[in-house]
C-alpha positions, 0 to 999 in steps of 0.5 A: 535289786535295780539302781536307785537311779531314775532318769527324769523323763519329759518332752524333748523341745530341742531341735538337735538330735540326741544321736548327734552326742556320744555318751560313752568315750575312749581316750585318743592319743593317750599315753601309758601310766601306772597306777601309782600315778593315778591311785584313785582311778577305777574301772567300772564293770557290768557282768565282768565287762568294761563299761565306764570309769570312776574315782575313789572318793573313800573307802566304801565310795566311788564316784562315776557318771550317772548314765554309766549306772543308771537303771542297771542291776546293782548286783551285776555291777563290779568296780576294779581299782589298784590296777592298770588293767580293767580287766585283771589285777587289783582288787575286784569289789561288788557294788551295794547301792547306787545313787544318781543325782534326783534330777539327772535327765538323759535327754537333756544330759543334766546332773550326770553323776552317780555315787556307788556304795561298795559292799565291803571297804578297799584296802588303802594302798599306794595303788588305791587311794581316794582323790580330794574333791575340788572346791572351785570349778577349773579356771578356763584355759587351765590344763587337766589331766585325764585317765582312763582305757583308750585307744591311740588315734591310729588304733581302733582296738581299745587299750587295756592299759590305763592311759593319760592325756592332758586337756585344757578347760574351755570357757563357758562361751566356747562350750556353749557355741560347740553344744547349745543348747545341750551344756548347762552350768553344771558342766564345763568342756575340755579339749586338745587338738592331739588327745581326748576323750572318746568312746568309753571314758565315760565316768573318768576323772579330770584332775587338776592340782591333785583334785577331782574337778571334773567327771567325763559325761558326753562328747561329739559323735566322731570324737572330735572337738571338745569333751564335756564334763560334770563341774565336780565344785558345783556338785560338792553339796550333792555329793555330800548328801549322796554320801549320807543317804547311802551310809 
């Protein structure tokens, strides 16, 4: 069975090229971290190959970016939880169903969020824990934490070890300046001159005060500038609806 995720297609009237933005990204300049420090982190695999990150919502549900799973066969998707390595250890779980936001659009990059239902519940432990959803959007200029599997700026080979980096949330004005007219109200930008998201990080969590505030969506092709995140607080109603639909 193929994913229920269906991108809505319509005429692209924008003058910018979609190719000028990346959809997958890997952390640059991150530091290694233990899974106990980010027990909500999961790796999303397609045919045993790492494609994206994500966050544990509950024993049965995982949140990621819609573009990570859209039009991908559910039977070929798995998650790995409870491990600092995306290719070994922890718990490997199969996906029963996927659901993307009904208004997700790959061209306009709006509503880039998906909920995944696992075939079996995760066994919660110190290494496997759900993360609470943010009730409000992050304040501009606040510092948040991104985790994922990345590479240092002087090493082109992706790390198989979970990494962490600190990013500063930008104001909507600065986000618009960099991405207009692509950026929308359901997203925000974050930036750090020394560490940032790059190819392979899509779907990964941005965390502030122990809550999920953002989901990596996209950024610049050369991994420069800021990266763009789905605003979880603005998606809470859809998240709750998705859980009911998939249950």
